[in-house]
A tleap script that builds the chain and sets N, CA, C and O, in Angstrom:
source leaprc.protein.ff14SB
mol = sequence {
  NMET SER SER HIE ASN LYS ALA PRO GLU VAL
  TYR ASP GLY VAL SER THR ILE ASP VAL PRO
  SER ALA GLY PHE GLY TRP SER ARG THR PRO
  ARG THR GLY THR GLN ILE ALA GLY TRP VAL
  THR VAL LEU ILE LEU LEU GLY PHE ASN PHE
  GLY ASN HIE THR GLY HIE VAL GLU THR ILE
  TRP LEU PHE THR LEU ALA ALA LEU VAL ALA
  ILE GLY LEU LEU ILE HIE ALA PHE GLN PRO
  LYS LEU SER GLN VAL ARG THR LEU THR GLY
  HIE ASN LYS PRO GLU GLY HIE VAL GLU PRO
  ASP TRP ASN TYR ASN GLN LYS THR LEU SER
  GLY ASP TYR SER SER LEU SER ASP ALA GLU
  LEU ARG ALA ILE ASN ILE ASP PRO ALA LEU
  VAL GLU HIE LEU ARG GLU LYS PRO ALA SER
  LYS GLN ALA LEU GLU CSER
}
set mol.1.N position { 0.831 -1.174 0.000 }
set mol.1.CA position { 0.000 0.000 0.000 }
set mol.1.C position { 0.880 1.243 0.000 }
set mol.1.O position { 1.831 1.338 0.776 }
set mol.2.N position { 0.570 2.168 -0.847 }
set mol.2.CA position { 1.354 3.393 -0.893 }
set mol.2.C position { 0.607 4.511 -0.180 }
set mol.2.O position { -0.620 4.519 -0.081 }
set mol.3.N position { 1.387 5.430 0.299 }
set mol.3.CA position { 0.811 6.560 1.009 }
set mol.3.C position { 1.004 7.820 0.183 }
set mol.3.O position { 1.986 7.947 -0.548 }
set mol.4.N position { 0.082 8.734 0.297 }
set mol.4.CA position { 0.191 9.988 -0.423 }
set mol.4.C position { 1.027 11.006 0.361 }
set mol.4.O position { 1.289 12.103 -0.133 }
set mol.5.N position { 1.447 10.647 1.580 }
set mol.5.CA position { 2.261 11.554 2.394 }
set mol.5.C position { 3.716 11.465 1.942 }
set mol.5.O position { 4.252 10.376 1.739 }
set mol.6.N position { 4.337 12.621 1.792 }
set mol.6.CA position { 5.747 12.651 1.415 }
set mol.6.C position { 6.608 12.314 2.622 }
set mol.6.O position { 6.255 12.621 3.761 }
set mol.7.N position { 7.733 11.683 2.355 }
set mol.7.CA position { 8.682 11.394 3.424 }
set mol.7.C position { 9.341 12.710 3.843 }
set mol.7.O position { 9.691 13.528 2.993 }
set mol.8.N position { 9.510 12.913 5.150 }
set mol.8.CA position { 10.119 14.179 5.590 }
set mol.8.C position { 11.589 14.263 5.184 }
set mol.8.O position { 12.315 13.270 5.201 }
set mol.9.N position { 12.002 15.463 4.822 }
set mol.9.CA position { 13.388 15.724 4.465 }
set mol.9.C position { 13.932 16.781 5.417 }
set mol.9.O position { 13.178 17.576 5.978 }
set mol.10.N position { 15.256 16.779 5.593 }
set mol.10.CA position { 15.893 17.730 6.498 }
set mol.10.C position { 16.877 18.577 5.703 }
set mol.10.O position { 17.758 18.053 5.021 }
set mol.11.N position { 16.715 19.901 5.798 }
set mol.11.CA position { 17.606 20.862 5.157 }
set mol.11.C position { 18.185 21.770 6.224 }
set mol.11.O position { 17.431 22.435 6.934 }
set mol.12.N position { 19.494 21.815 6.355 }
set mol.12.CA position { 20.187 22.661 7.336 }
set mol.12.C position { 19.633 22.460 8.742 }
set mol.12.O position { 19.515 23.417 9.508 }
set mol.13.N position { 19.294 21.227 9.080 }
set mol.13.CA position { 18.807 20.927 10.421 }
set mol.13.C position { 17.341 21.242 10.641 }
set mol.13.O position { 16.865 21.138 11.771 }
set mol.14.N position { 16.598 21.627 9.593 }
set mol.14.CA position { 15.176 21.941 9.718 }
set mol.14.C position { 14.396 20.924 8.897 }
set mol.14.O position { 14.652 20.748 7.706 }
set mol.15.N position { 13.442 20.256 9.539 }
set mol.15.CA position { 12.659 19.232 8.879 }
set mol.15.C position { 11.500 19.854 8.103 }
set mol.15.O position { 10.960 20.888 8.495 }
set mol.16.N position { 11.130 19.210 7.000 }
set mol.16.CA position { 9.978 19.697 6.241 }
set mol.16.C position { 8.672 19.418 6.970 }
set mol.16.O position { 7.626 19.933 6.574 }
set mol.17.N position { 8.709 18.616 8.024 }
set mol.17.CA position { 7.511 18.427 8.852 }
set mol.17.C position { 7.222 19.708 9.621 }
set mol.17.O position { 6.072 20.135 9.723 }
set mol.18.N position { 8.277 20.322 10.164 }
set mol.18.CA position { 8.121 21.558 10.935 }
set mol.18.C position { 7.899 22.763 10.031 }
set mol.18.O position { 7.016 23.582 10.286 }
set mol.19.N position { 8.704 22.871 8.973 }
set mol.19.CA position { 8.631 24.004 8.053 }
set mol.19.C position { 8.574 23.433 6.639 }
set mol.19.O position { 9.598 22.999 6.110 }
set mol.20.N position { 7.393 23.425 6.020 }
set mol.20.CA position { 7.287 22.828 4.685 }
set mol.20.C position { 8.202 23.478 3.646 }
set mol.20.O position { 8.602 22.813 2.691 }
set mol.21.N position { 8.542 24.749 3.806 }
set mol.21.CA position { 9.375 25.435 2.824 }
set mol.21.C position { 10.855 25.400 3.184 }
set mol.21.O position { 11.623 26.220 2.682 }
set mol.22.N position { 11.275 24.473 4.040 }
set mol.22.CA position { 12.675 24.415 4.464 }
set mol.22.C position { 13.610 24.156 3.294 }
set mol.22.O position { 14.762 24.589 3.327 }
set mol.23.N position { 13.145 23.463 2.262 }
set mol.23.CA position { 13.973 23.171 1.097 }
set mol.23.C position { 14.368 24.403 0.309 }
set mol.23.O position { 15.373 24.388 -0.402 }
set mol.24.N position { 13.587 25.474 0.427 }
set mol.24.CA position { 13.895 26.698 -0.304 }
set mol.24.C position { 14.945 27.542 0.406 }
set mol.24.O position { 15.446 28.508 -0.170 }
set mol.25.N position { 15.290 27.195 1.654 }
set mol.25.CA position { 16.307 27.929 2.388 }
set mol.25.C position { 15.769 29.132 3.141 }
set mol.25.O position { 16.548 29.971 3.593 }
set mol.26.N position { 14.462 29.235 3.287 }
set mol.26.CA position { 13.876 30.394 3.955 }
set mol.26.C position { 13.917 30.270 5.471 }
set mol.26.O position { 13.589 31.226 6.173 }
set mol.27.N position { 14.309 29.127 5.982 }
set mol.27.CA position { 14.320 28.920 7.425 }
set mol.27.C position { 15.611 29.392 8.064 }
set mol.27.O position { 15.738 29.375 9.289 }
set mol.28.N position { 16.548 29.802 7.272 }
set mol.28.CA position { 17.845 30.194 7.801 }
set mol.28.C position { 18.206 31.564 7.242 }
set mol.28.O position { 18.148 31.793 6.034 }
set mol.29.N position { 18.573 32.457 8.128 }
set mol.29.CA position { 19.023 33.778 7.697 }
set mol.29.C position { 20.540 33.726 7.551 }
set mol.29.O position { 21.241 33.395 8.508 }
set mol.30.N position { 21.051 34.047 6.378 }
set mol.30.CA position { 22.506 33.970 6.192 }
set mol.30.C position { 23.220 35.049 6.995 }
set mol.30.O position { 22.778 36.197 7.046 }
set mol.31.N position { 24.318 34.670 7.615 }
set mol.31.CA position { 25.079 35.613 8.451 }
set mol.31.C position { 25.698 36.722 7.603 }
set mol.31.O position { 25.689 37.884 8.008 }
set mol.32.N position { 26.229 36.381 6.444 }
set mol.32.CA position { 26.871 37.412 5.618 }
set mol.32.C position { 25.837 38.395 5.085 }
set mol.32.O position { 26.111 39.592 5.005 }
set mol.33.N position { 24.665 37.915 4.724 }
set mol.33.CA position { 23.615 38.809 4.241 }
set mol.33.C position { 23.156 39.775 5.318 }
set mol.33.O position { 22.887 40.944 5.044 }
set mol.34.N position { 23.068 39.279 6.542 }
set mol.34.CA position { 22.687 40.136 7.668 }
set mol.34.C position { 23.751 41.198 7.906 }
set mol.34.O position { 23.420 42.360 8.142 }
set mol.35.N position { 25.020 40.817 7.848 }
set mol.35.CA position { 26.104 41.766 8.074 }
set mol.35.C position { 26.144 42.837 6.976 }
set mol.35.O position { 26.307 44.022 7.269 }
set mol.36.N position { 25.998 42.425 5.733 }
set mol.36.CA position { 26.045 43.395 4.626 }
set mol.36.C position { 24.885 44.375 4.736 }
set mol.36.O position { 25.081 45.586 4.631 }
set mol.37.N position { 23.670 43.855 4.947 }
set mol.37.CA position { 22.500 44.732 5.053 }
set mol.37.C position { 22.622 45.665 6.249 }
set mol.37.O position { 22.234 46.830 6.165 }
set mol.38.N position { 23.153 45.170 7.359 }
set mol.38.CA position { 23.299 45.993 8.550 }
set mol.38.C position { 24.295 47.118 8.369 }
set mol.38.O position { 24.025 48.254 8.757 }
set mol.39.N position { 25.453 46.816 7.778 }
set mol.39.CA position { 26.465 47.866 7.600 }
set mol.39.C position { 26.030 48.889 6.554 }
set mol.39.O position { 26.378 50.064 6.663 }
set mol.40.N position { 25.270 48.460 5.537 }
set mol.40.CA position { 24.717 49.417 4.576 }
set mol.40.C position { 23.731 50.341 5.292 }
set mol.40.O position { 23.682 51.539 5.011 }
set mol.41.N position { 22.945 49.783 6.218 }
set mol.41.CA position { 22.012 50.592 7.004 }
set mol.41.C position { 22.751 51.612 7.859 }
set mol.41.O position { 22.328 52.764 7.956 }
set mol.42.N position { 23.850 51.197 8.477 }
set mol.42.CA position { 24.645 52.128 9.288 }
set mol.42.C position { 25.162 53.263 8.413 }
set mol.42.O position { 25.099 54.426 8.811 }
set mol.43.N position { 25.675 52.941 7.222 }
set mol.43.CA position { 26.181 53.990 6.318 }
set mol.43.C position { 25.067 54.938 5.874 }
set mol.43.O position { 25.281 56.148 5.794 }
set mol.44.N position { 23.900 54.409 5.591 }
set mol.44.CA position { 22.771 55.260 5.192 }
set mol.44.C position { 22.369 56.182 6.336 }
set mol.44.O position { 22.109 57.365 6.115 }
set mol.45.N position { 22.314 55.647 7.564 }
set mol.45.CA position { 21.960 56.486 8.714 }
set mol.45.C position { 22.976 57.601 8.915 }
set mol.45.O position { 22.602 58.736 9.210 }
set mol.46.N position { 24.252 57.286 8.758 }
set mol.46.CA position { 25.281 58.317 8.898 }
set mol.46.C position { 25.230 59.305 7.733 }
set mol.46.O position { 25.529 60.486 7.908 }
set mol.47.N position { 24.853 58.829 6.546 }
set mol.47.CA position { 24.745 59.709 5.387 }
set mol.47.C position { 23.610 60.704 5.511 }
set mol.47.O position { 23.663 61.779 4.913 }
set mol.48.N position { 22.580 60.364 6.280 }
set mol.48.CA position { 21.465 61.289 6.490 }
set mol.48.C position { 21.886 62.534 7.256 }
set mol.48.O position { 21.147 63.519 7.268 }
set mol.49.N position { 23.042 62.520 7.889 }
set mol.49.CA position { 23.499 63.690 8.630 }
set mol.49.C position { 23.882 64.845 7.699 }
set mol.49.O position { 23.908 65.999 8.127 }
set mol.50.N position { 24.173 64.552 6.454 }
set mol.50.CA position { 24.536 65.592 5.496 }
set mol.50.C position { 23.260 66.020 4.777 }
set mol.50.O position { 22.830 65.387 3.812 }
set mol.51.N position { 22.677 67.083 5.253 }
set mol.51.CA position { 21.439 67.558 4.657 }
set mol.51.C position { 21.176 68.986 5.064 }
set mol.51.O position { 22.086 69.721 5.446 }
set mol.52.N position { 19.920 69.366 4.977 }
set mol.52.CA position { 19.577 70.744 5.235 }
set mol.52.C position { 18.964 70.955 6.618 }
set mol.52.O position { 18.373 72.006 6.863 }
set mol.53.N position { 19.088 69.985 7.530 }
set mol.53.CA position { 18.520 70.215 8.856 }
set mol.53.C position { 19.466 71.096 9.677 }
set mol.53.O position { 20.690 70.991 9.598 }
set mol.54.N position { 18.838 71.965 10.464 }
set mol.54.CA position { 19.637 72.928 11.229 }
set mol.54.C position { 19.754 72.535 12.695 }
set mol.54.O position { 20.699 72.955 13.362 }
set mol.55.N position { 18.827 71.747 13.211 }
set mol.55.CA position { 18.887 71.350 14.617 }
set mol.55.C position { 19.790 70.147 14.809 }
set mol.55.O position { 20.211 69.499 13.851 }
set mol.56.N position { 20.076 69.868 16.066 }
set mol.56.CA position { 20.955 68.739 16.360 }
set mol.56.C position { 20.195 67.527 16.870 }
set mol.56.O position { 20.805 66.494 17.143 }
set mol.57.N position { 18.869 67.627 17.007 }
set mol.57.CA position { 18.080 66.483 17.476 }
set mol.57.C position { 18.174 65.344 16.470 }
set mol.57.O position { 18.340 64.183 16.844 }
set mol.58.N position { 18.065 65.690 15.177 }
set mol.58.CA position { 18.157 64.659 14.136 }
set mol.58.C position { 19.541 64.002 14.144 }
set mol.58.O position { 19.665 62.788 13.985 }
set mol.59.N position { 20.564 64.814 14.331 }
set mol.59.CA position { 21.928 64.297 14.354 }
set mol.59.C position { 22.124 63.319 15.504 }
set mol.59.O position { 22.724 62.258 15.339 }
set mol.60.N position { 21.612 63.691 16.664 }
set mol.60.CA position { 21.730 62.806 17.837 }
set mol.60.C position { 21.009 61.483 17.586 }
set mol.60.O position { 21.548 60.413 17.872 }
set mol.61.N position { 19.787 61.558 17.051 }
set mol.61.CA position { 19.034 60.327 16.772 }
set mol.61.C position { 19.740 59.463 15.734 }
set mol.61.O position { 19.845 58.248 15.903 }
set mol.62.N position { 20.217 60.077 14.676 }
set mol.62.CA position { 20.865 59.287 13.620 }
set mol.62.C position { 22.138 58.614 14.119 }
set mol.62.O position { 22.377 57.443 13.826 }
set mol.63.N position { 22.957 59.348 14.870 }
set mol.63.CA position { 24.177 58.738 15.410 }
set mol.63.C position { 23.845 57.644 16.424 }
set mol.63.O position { 24.504 56.605 16.448 }
set mol.64.N position { 22.833 57.866 17.257 }
set mol.64.CA position { 22.457 56.863 18.258 }
set mol.64.C position { 21.946 55.588 17.590 }
set mol.64.O position { 22.355 54.486 17.956 }
set mol.65.N position { 21.058 55.737 16.615 }
set mol.65.CA position { 20.538 54.552 15.913 }
set mol.65.C position { 21.643 53.821 15.155 }
set mol.65.O position { 21.689 52.591 15.151 }
set mol.66.N position { 22.531 54.578 14.515 }
set mol.66.CA position { 23.647 53.950 13.793 }
set mol.66.C position { 24.560 53.203 14.762 }
set mol.66.O position { 25.042 52.115 14.447 }
set mol.67.N position { 24.797 53.781 15.936 }
set mol.67.CA position { 25.647 53.117 16.929 }
set mol.67.C position { 24.985 51.843 17.455 }
set mol.67.O position { 25.656 50.826 17.629 }
set mol.68.N position { 23.677 51.888 17.708 }
set mol.68.CA position { 22.977 50.691 18.196 }
set mol.68.C position { 23.002 49.571 17.160 }
set mol.68.O position { 23.234 48.411 17.500 }
set mol.69.N position { 22.765 49.917 15.900 }
set mol.69.CA position { 22.813 48.899 14.837 }
set mol.69.C position { 24.234 48.341 14.720 }
set mol.69.O position { 24.411 47.135 14.552 }
set mol.70.N position { 25.238 49.205 14.807 }
set mol.70.CA position { 26.630 48.746 14.705 }
set mol.70.C position { 26.993 47.825 15.868 }
set mol.70.O position { 27.667 46.814 15.670 }
set mol.71.N position { 26.553 48.167 17.080 }
set mol.71.CA position { 26.823 47.295 18.238 }
set mol.71.C position { 26.156 45.942 18.046 }
set mol.71.O position { 26.757 44.904 18.322 }
set mol.72.N position { 24.919 45.953 17.575 }
set mol.72.CA position { 24.228 44.685 17.307 }
set mol.72.C position { 24.933 43.856 16.253 }
set mol.72.O position { 25.015 42.634 16.372 }
set mol.73.N position { 25.438 44.508 15.230 }
set mol.73.CA position { 26.167 43.784 14.176 }
set mol.73.C position { 27.477 43.209 14.696 }
set mol.73.O position { 27.863 42.103 14.319 }
set mol.74.N position { 28.156 43.943 15.548 }
set mol.74.CA position { 29.405 43.421 16.115 }
set mol.74.C position { 29.141 42.226 17.033 }
set mol.74.O position { 29.887 41.247 17.011 }
set mol.75.N position { 28.095 42.306 17.826 }
set mol.75.CA position { 27.733 41.154 18.672 }
set mol.75.C position { 27.384 39.964 17.793 }
set mol.75.O position { 27.797 38.836 18.064 }
set mol.76.N position { 26.617 40.226 16.732 }
set mol.76.CA position { 26.230 39.157 15.806 }
set mol.76.C position { 27.446 38.555 15.108 }
set mol.76.O position { 27.491 37.348 14.870 }
set mol.77.N position { 28.420 39.380 14.782 }
set mol.77.CA position { 29.600 38.898 14.054 }
set mol.77.C position { 30.530 38.075 14.939 }
set mol.77.O position { 31.151 37.123 14.466 }
set mol.78.N position { 30.631 38.434 16.219 }
set mol.78.CA position { 31.606 37.763 17.080 }
set mol.78.C position { 31.005 36.736 18.022 }
set mol.78.O position { 31.712 36.202 18.877 }
set mol.79.N position { 29.721 36.449 17.887 }
set mol.79.CA position { 29.143 35.415 18.743 }
set mol.79.C position { 29.663 34.052 18.283 }
set mol.79.O position { 29.911 33.848 17.095 }
set mol.80.N position { 29.824 33.133 19.214 }
set mol.80.CA position { 30.359 31.823 18.823 }
set mol.80.C position { 29.356 31.075 17.944 }
set mol.80.O position { 28.145 31.128 18.157 }
set mol.81.N position { 29.895 30.391 16.972 }
set mol.81.CA position { 29.053 29.627 16.053 }
set mol.81.C position { 29.104 28.160 16.480 }
set mol.81.O position { 29.722 27.328 15.815 }
set mol.82.N position { 28.455 27.863 17.578 }
set mol.82.CA position { 28.494 26.512 18.126 }
set mol.82.C position { 27.403 25.659 17.503 }
set mol.82.O position { 26.283 26.122 17.289 }
set mol.83.N position { 27.734 24.430 17.219 }
set mol.83.CA position { 26.722 23.525 16.694 }
set mol.83.C position { 25.972 22.839 17.832 }
set mol.83.O position { 24.891 22.288 17.627 }
set mol.84.N position { 26.547 22.876 19.026 }
set mol.84.CA position { 25.921 22.232 20.171 }
set mol.84.C position { 25.077 23.255 20.915 }
set mol.84.O position { 25.518 24.372 21.183 }
set mol.85.N position { 23.861 22.853 21.241 }
set mol.85.CA position { 22.981 23.706 22.025 }
set mol.85.C position { 23.216 23.372 23.487 }
set mol.85.O position { 23.136 22.210 23.886 }
set mol.86.N position { 23.505 24.385 24.283 }
set mol.86.CA position { 23.774 24.155 25.701 }
set mol.86.C position { 22.474 24.251 26.483 }
set mol.86.O position { 21.896 25.330 26.620 }
set mol.87.N position { 22.027 23.132 26.985 }
set mol.87.CA position { 20.820 23.109 27.799 }
set mol.87.C position { 21.058 22.239 29.012 }
set mol.87.O position { 21.914 21.354 29.000 }
set mol.88.N position { 20.310 22.491 30.039 }
set mol.88.CA position { 20.357 21.659 31.226 }
set mol.88.C position { 19.094 20.822 31.220 }
set mol.88.O position { 17.993 21.348 31.382 }
set mol.89.N position { 19.250 19.523 31.035 }
set mol.89.CA position { 18.097 18.638 30.938 }
set mol.89.C position { 18.284 17.474 31.888 }
set mol.89.O position { 19.278 17.392 32.609 }
set mol.90.N position { 17.332 16.593 31.879 }
set mol.90.CA position { 17.416 15.386 32.680 }
set mol.90.C position { 18.519 14.462 32.206 }
set mol.90.O position { 18.933 13.564 32.939 }
set mol.91.N position { 18.999 14.669 30.995 }
set mol.91.CA position { 20.076 13.826 30.474 }
set mol.91.C position { 21.419 14.177 31.092 }
set mol.91.O position { 22.381 13.423 30.945 }
set mol.92.N position { 21.501 15.314 31.785 }
set mol.92.CA position { 22.764 15.751 32.370 }
set mol.92.C position { 22.959 15.248 33.797 }
set mol.92.O position { 23.847 15.733 34.497 }
set mol.93.N position { 22.169 14.311 34.233 }
set mol.93.CA position { 22.269 13.790 35.593 }
set mol.93.C position { 23.429 12.806 35.682 }
set mol.93.O position { 23.777 12.164 34.691 }
set mol.94.N position { 24.029 12.683 36.865 }
set mol.94.CA position { 25.113 11.710 37.015 }
set mol.94.C position { 24.591 10.276 36.871 }
set mol.94.O position { 23.403 10.006 37.048 }
set mol.95.N position { 25.489 9.392 36.553 }
set mol.95.CA position { 25.114 7.996 36.359 }
set mol.95.C position { 24.592 7.410 37.667 }
set mol.95.O position { 25.193 7.598 38.724 }
set mol.96.N position { 23.483 6.708 37.589 }
set mol.96.CA position { 22.882 6.105 38.769 }
set mol.96.C position { 21.905 7.018 39.491 }
set mol.96.O position { 21.344 6.624 40.514 }
set mol.97.N position { 21.686 8.227 38.988 }
set mol.97.CA position { 20.777 9.167 39.651 }
set mol.97.C position { 19.335 8.683 39.529 }
set mol.97.O position { 18.889 8.284 38.453 }
set mol.98.N position { 18.627 8.724 40.631 }
set mol.98.CA position { 17.213 8.368 40.634 }
set mol.98.C position { 16.427 9.612 41.026 }
set mol.98.O position { 16.621 10.156 42.113 }
set mol.99.N position { 15.552 10.056 40.157 }
set mol.99.CA position { 14.759 11.253 40.400 }
set mol.99.C position { 13.716 10.951 41.478 }
set mol.99.O position { 13.024 9.937 41.395 }
set mol.100.N position { 13.595 11.814 42.482 }
set mol.100.CA position { 12.586 11.584 43.522 }
set mol.100.C position { 11.179 11.650 42.944 }
set mol.100.O position { 10.937 12.321 41.941 }
set mol.101.N position { 10.268 10.953 43.584 }
set mol.101.CA position { 8.864 11.015 43.192 }
set mol.101.C position { 8.270 12.262 43.850 }
set mol.101.O position { 7.755 12.204 44.967 }
set mol.102.N position { 8.349 13.387 43.139 }
set mol.102.CA position { 7.969 14.671 43.714 }
set mol.102.C position { 6.486 14.709 44.080 }
set mol.102.O position { 6.119 15.314 45.087 }
set mol.103.N position { 5.636 14.077 43.286 }
set mol.103.CA position { 4.201 14.075 43.593 }
set mol.103.C position { 3.928 13.343 44.902 }
set mol.103.O position { 3.165 13.826 45.739 }
set mol.104.N position { 4.546 12.186 45.080 }
set mol.104.CA position { 4.358 11.424 46.312 }
set mol.104.C position { 4.898 12.199 47.513 }
set mol.104.O position { 4.250 12.268 48.557 }
set mol.105.N position { 6.092 12.785 47.357 }
set mol.105.CA position { 6.684 13.549 48.451 }
set mol.105.C position { 5.819 14.734 48.848 }
set mol.105.O position { 5.707 15.049 50.033 }
set mol.106.N position { 5.209 15.389 47.878 }
set mol.106.CA position { 4.361 16.535 48.192 }
set mol.106.C position { 3.084 16.092 48.900 }
set mol.106.O position { 2.647 16.743 49.849 }
set mol.107.N position { 2.481 14.993 48.451 }
set mol.107.CA position { 1.230 14.546 49.056 }
set mol.107.C position { 1.426 13.984 50.460 }
set mol.107.O position { 0.528 14.079 51.297 }
set mol.108.N position { 2.594 13.398 50.725 }
set mol.108.CA position { 2.842 12.808 52.043 }
set mol.108.C position { 3.740 13.667 52.920 }
set mol.108.O position { 4.082 13.267 54.034 }
set mol.109.N position { 4.124 14.833 52.436 }
set mol.109.CA position { 5.026 15.742 53.152 }
set mol.109.C position { 6.300 15.033 53.600 }
set mol.109.O position { 6.726 15.144 54.749 }
set mol.110.N position { 6.884 14.314 52.673 }
set mol.110.CA position { 8.157 13.647 52.951 }
set mol.110.C position { 9.227 14.242 52.045 }
set mol.110.O position { 8.926 15.057 51.174 }
set mol.111.N position { 10.463 13.839 52.248 }
set mol.111.CA position { 11.565 14.351 51.434 }
set mol.111.C position { 11.770 15.840 51.675 }
set mol.111.O position { 11.788 16.291 52.821 }
set mol.112.N position { 11.924 16.600 50.602 }
set mol.112.CA position { 12.156 18.039 50.714 }
set mol.112.C position { 10.942 18.777 51.272 }
set mol.112.O position { 11.084 19.894 51.770 }
set mol.113.N position { 9.762 18.184 51.203 }
set mol.113.CA position { 8.542 18.841 51.674 }
set mol.113.C position { 8.322 18.678 53.178 }
set mol.113.O position { 7.414 19.301 53.729 }
set mol.114.N position { 9.123 17.862 53.851 }
set mol.114.CA position { 8.891 17.588 55.268 }
set mol.114.C position { 9.213 18.768 56.172 }
set mol.114.O position { 8.686 18.856 57.281 }
set mol.115.N position { 10.060 19.666 55.722 }
set mol.115.CA position { 10.478 20.771 56.591 }
set mol.115.C position { 9.869 22.113 56.188 }
set mol.115.O position { 10.384 23.158 56.584 }
set mol.116.N position { 8.794 22.109 55.418 }
set mol.116.CA position { 8.187 23.362 54.990 }
set mol.116.C position { 7.413 24.015 56.129 }
set mol.116.O position { 6.778 23.341 56.941 }
set mol.117.N position { 7.481 25.336 56.168 }
set mol.117.CA position { 6.721 26.075 57.179 }
set mol.117.C position { 5.273 26.217 56.721 }
set mol.117.O position { 4.932 25.860 55.594 }
set mol.118.N position { 4.427 26.741 57.604 }
set mol.118.CA position { 3.025 26.935 57.246 }
set mol.118.C position { 2.883 27.880 56.060 }
set mol.118.O position { 2.069 27.647 55.167 }
set mol.119.N position { 3.675 28.946 56.053 }
set mol.119.CA position { 3.604 29.908 54.954 }
set mol.119.C position { 4.021 29.264 53.631 }
set mol.119.O position { 3.423 29.536 52.589 }
set mol.120.N position { 5.048 28.411 53.674 }
set mol.120.CA position { 5.502 27.749 52.450 }
set mol.120.C position { 4.468 26.736 51.965 }
set mol.120.O position { 4.284 26.568 50.760 }
set mol.121.N position { 3.793 26.061 52.893 }
set mol.121.CA position { 2.721 25.139 52.500 }
set mol.121.C position { 1.572 25.897 51.853 }
set mol.121.O position { 1.018 25.453 50.848 }
set mol.122.N position { 1.213 27.042 52.430 }
set mol.122.CA position { 0.145 27.840 51.833 }
set mol.122.C position { 0.548 28.349 50.451 }
set mol.122.O position { -0.309 28.503 49.581 }
set mol.123.N position { 1.838 28.611 50.236 }
set mol.123.CA position { 2.312 29.097 48.941 }
set mol.123.C position { 2.118 28.056 47.847 }
set mol.123.O position { 1.963 28.416 46.680 }
set mol.124.N position { 2.123 26.782 48.195 }
set mol.124.CA position { 1.877 25.733 47.195 }
set mol.124.C position { 0.461 25.174 47.338 }
set mol.124.O position { 0.183 24.042 46.941 }
set mol.125.N position { -0.434 25.995 47.917 }
set mol.125.CA position { -1.866 25.690 48.025 }
set mol.125.C position { -2.161 24.445 48.852 }
set mol.125.O position { -3.018 23.640 48.488 }
set mol.126.N position { -1.461 24.294 49.947 }
set mol.126.CA position { -1.742 23.208 50.887 }
set mol.126.C position { -2.111 23.850 52.215 }
set mol.126.O position { -1.351 24.654 52.754 }
set mol.127.N position { -3.277 23.496 52.742 }
set mol.127.CA position { -3.715 24.028 54.031 }
set mol.127.C position { -2.969 23.278 55.134 }
set mol.127.O position { -3.108 22.060 55.247 }
set mol.128.N position { -2.183 23.979 55.946 }
set mol.128.CA position { -1.392 23.306 56.989 }
set mol.128.C position { -2.263 22.523 57.972 }
set mol.128.O position { -1.817 21.506 58.503 }
set mol.129.N position { -3.485 22.970 58.224 }
set mol.129.CA position { -4.362 22.269 59.162 }
set mol.129.C position { -4.774 20.896 58.625 }
set mol.129.O position { -4.971 19.961 59.401 }
set mol.130.N position { -4.902 20.773 57.316 }
set mol.130.CA position { -5.324 19.500 56.720 }
set mol.130.C position { -4.206 18.459 56.708 }
set mol.130.O position { -4.485 17.262 56.632 }
set mol.131.N position { -2.964 18.888 56.781 }
set mol.131.CA position { -1.848 17.944 56.703 }
set mol.131.C position { -1.054 17.890 58.004 }
set mol.131.O position { 0.081 17.413 58.022 }
set mol.132.N position { -1.641 18.373 59.084 }
set mol.132.CA position { -0.950 18.395 60.373 }
set mol.132.C position { -0.556 16.986 60.813 }
set mol.132.O position { 0.504 16.800 61.412 }
set mol.133.N position { -1.398 15.994 60.523 }
set mol.133.CA position { -1.100 14.621 60.929 }
set mol.133.C position { 0.083 14.027 60.161 }
set mol.133.O position { 0.668 13.040 60.607 }
set mol.134.N position { 0.438 14.603 59.027 }
set mol.134.CA position { 1.559 14.098 58.244 }
set mol.134.C position { 2.890 14.735 58.622 }
set mol.134.O position { 3.953 14.211 58.291 }
set mol.135.N position { 2.828 15.854 59.308 }
set mol.135.CA position { 4.049 16.593 59.625 }
set mol.135.C position { 4.774 15.962 60.797 }
set mol.135.O position { 4.159 15.419 61.714 }
set mol.136.N position { 6.111 16.046 60.746 }
set mol.136.CA position { 6.928 15.522 61.838 }
set mol.136.C position { 6.820 16.467 63.027 }
set mol.136.O position { 6.907 17.686 62.882 }
set mol.137.N position { 6.633 15.897 64.173 }
set mol.137.CA position { 6.553 16.709 65.390 }
set mol.137.C position { 7.955 16.968 65.905 }
set mol.137.O position { 8.811 16.088 65.813 }
set mol.138.N position { 8.216 18.156 66.446 }
set mol.138.CA position { 9.545 18.442 66.983 }
set mol.138.C position { 9.899 17.487 68.136 }
set mol.138.O position { 9.010 16.965 68.809 }
set mol.139.N position { 11.172 17.270 68.351 }
set mol.139.CA position { 11.623 16.314 69.372 }
set mol.139.C position { 11.150 16.696 70.747 }
set mol.139.O position { 10.849 15.808 71.545 }
set mol.140.N position { 11.065 17.979 71.073 }
set mol.140.CA position { 10.628 18.385 72.425 }
set mol.140.C position { 9.167 18.014 72.663 }
set mol.140.O position { 8.822 17.615 73.775 }
set mol.141.N position { 8.298 18.130 71.662 }
set mol.141.CA position { 6.899 17.751 71.826 }
set mol.141.C position { 6.752 16.235 71.966 }
set mol.141.O position { 5.931 15.756 72.748 }
set mol.142.N position { 7.555 15.482 71.201 }
set mol.142.CA position { 7.494 14.033 71.297 }
set mol.142.C position { 7.939 13.569 72.674 }
set mol.142.O position { 7.365 12.629 73.224 }
set mol.143.N position { 8.959 14.218 73.243 }
set mol.143.CA position { 9.455 13.835 74.562 }
set mol.143.C position { 8.412 14.142 75.621 }
set mol.143.O position { 8.261 13.365 76.564 }
set mol.144.N position { 7.692 15.242 75.501 }
set mol.144.CA position { 6.670 15.604 76.484 }
set mol.144.C position { 5.465 14.673 76.399 }
set mol.144.O position { 4.858 14.370 77.426 }
set mol.145.N position { 5.107 14.214 75.213 }
set mol.145.CA position { 3.932 13.355 75.056 }
set mol.145.C position { 4.206 11.934 75.545 }
set mol.145.O position { 3.258 11.238 75.907 }
set mol.146.N position { 5.438 11.477 75.573 }
set mol.146.CA position { 5.700 10.100 75.968 }
set mol.146.C position { 6.068 9.957 77.409 }
set mol.146.O position { 6.315 8.844 77.875 }
savepdb mol mol.pdb
quit
């Protein structure tokens, strides 16, 4: 049986499933094109200073905008071109790490949730009066009760 669905293709790391026009190259902005267009913009902004305006407000705005575009272009030009995306995920855990059952710990007030104050319990929408029986009693109260 044949399917009318096309097999997905990947162009420059972009799948045609995500972006159907990825094959045309529209999903990637070329670095050199951005730099050329940006520096031409800076030159045009600086060229606007030669005209018939008599005030300095226009001059200040034109120089400020040209400087901001130039700073952005320099940051863009010197940023590292890393192929690796730096993220902190669950895959970065040490070998043998077992993730705590956070839902169970929250419902039974065990683990990291055992030492929460009343205000902290209210912050996570837990009424301290309803979970009083689950909370650990201080050692002085336990000694007095026994």
